[in-house]
Phi, psi and omega in degrees: 000133180294142179288135180288136177291153179294152178289137175267131180293153179299319181299317180293319178299315180297322178298317179293320177299314181296316180299318178294321182287325180298328179293340180249021187306141179290131178238349179292139182234166173211156180255131182233156167299142177303328176301329188256011189259013181303131177069005175279170183251125183292132185267347178208156181303140172260114184255134183282131176270004183209166171279145175231118355291159184285349178205160174303136178217166184277136176262006181217156164283129181174226184223130176274133184216166160274120185304323183291342182276344189279127173240115185309132177088343181268133181287143176236145176290143175265113190270340183195168180233127187234096174285164174300138181092356179242151180251126182275175176274163176304136183284124179285144180305141176079008180240167176236155177241126173294127186223154183237159185307129178090349180286145180291137179293137178287148177306136179099334179276142180228007181203160175233134172256122182291153189297335178293341180257018183232153175239112184275140174241198179280094180077010181225170175210143175237150185242148182285331182210157178281132180278158170276151176300132181092356182297131178054032176246128172269114184286154176305133178074013180301322182270309185221138175257150177305132179090354180284145172279107184274330175222114181284156173308137181093000178287137170281127188274093176282170176304319180290329176292322176297321176298320179293321177300317178294326180301327180260015171086015182277106179276336180224151182227144176266121185234160171290147172294160181291149172298138179254119187240130174261129184242128177216152181242148177236150176129122179290347180281348186274136172227160182262140172305138181096334179275326178226128178290150181308319182288347182255006180300126178288160179304133179087350182275147176222154176285146184276079181288327183300327180299321181284317181298310183293318179300316179296317179297316180296318178293325181296331179260014169091021179271153167270122188248128171252121184262114181267006172074202181265124183268132178301150181283066177222139185299314182298317180294320180294315181298317181294321179293317178296319178300314180293324181294332180291332183287121175077012180234150177272331187214137173248132178237129172239160176235140178086156175072027180242009175295142182299129178083357182287142178274113176206175185264347181294314183303304180295329180295313180292318180298326180287340183251353182187239181215157184206135175244131179256121185242151165247110185269143180280057179231156177220118359281179171096038183292310183282136178210137176243137180221133179190210181205152179239126181288137173278156181285144178102140181296131179075011182282347176082198185227157167253132176293154181231133173231123174254116184261156176296159188269338179297139189304314181288325176299316177300313182298310182292320181295334174303313182289326185278329187236306184299318179305315181299318180295315181296321177297313182295322178301329184260006180071022180269162176303139185248005180297137178290139182305142181280332180072200184222153173270120179228164184277134177280133175258028184209167175250143172228083186286336184234079179287164174294132185288331190242341187245147176282121187264140174240099188260139181283123182222169169215157183279122181276170181296335180272005179087359177262158181272131176263140181258130175296134190293334181243107183265020179298146181287354177259000185262089184290339176301333179296325181287327177287320181292324189281154169245006179185182181235146167264125179265103187247124181296159178302138175074008184265104176287146181241133173247146179310129181100344177293152173277133180230163181272118184251127178248105177295139179298328179297324178289321180295328180277337188243006188276355176223000000 
């Protein structure tokens, strides 16, 4: 019997994945309307050409005054009215200006008294208390100064980031092109929903759920996905599909057939076109992982990275977060640190943890604030992934008792953290 290779730690595997992906980092850019740049990655620093706000303005509806002129209880004449978007005249000594939120402060005024602290008369106003200089005034440049980098290169453009870009007048943004991923499945046992009715499934056949899960995950994180379908279990067909998948793609992903020592056609096909490393990762689920690259045709055409994921549905799903995520982050020059998660209370017992592998268990947050564990943690039970809202990251050999603090990784964080 062949000796089993030692388990590679997840941290070491992620480091190797990141190093390999950084060497193939995407450098192609495109210019988009700021309206259309959601979730894209900024390709160059966005520098502000102006102060924000561009002038001192009122943060309240009220009255602009010289603070030193106000005597509580004494009426002052109201000399002008300044709505937002209008510029007032210089404030005359001893007078007040009716002003509204966002309106530019008139020259000479240094404070705002909000209307709740004022008593309006016929062309006059009296105040309950004297304001301090600067009260309810947003100073020029309070948010952004001219020349400041408001969004650095490599920023993921969230809705609030797009709002900030618009705040400094950026109508268009230069972003990296999306990662291009080729997705293919292997295995004669796989069939597609709609091609064969459930009652007509032949013995040994299963529906190809991984194709749907991975395609959805890749699209959710902003990739362009080319689906090469199910490849016949023949070396020539596998090699030709892998060769075609390398053209025009940054990453090729396959599922199944990556267990160490397993006889399949993906391994020799990739090795004949590039290079491949077969790893056993110390994680549960998702131990087998293949990582390499496939050369594109033509001198100087470069390579497409290759990832072979395990075939069990939950293993595929979890390995996306543990491995594919790291590669996609590195390809785009984004931070690659694995999410830290949160410490939350376990609402379950785990008396017999895996002695050697780091477990990622499907859980969800209960109404009492404790984490509930899906009762069947098998790598083939995809219902656990639908039921869960996060994972517990449990070290090897760590037994859990109800009430213990455990590391919780929300699925929303895993999908949006790079």
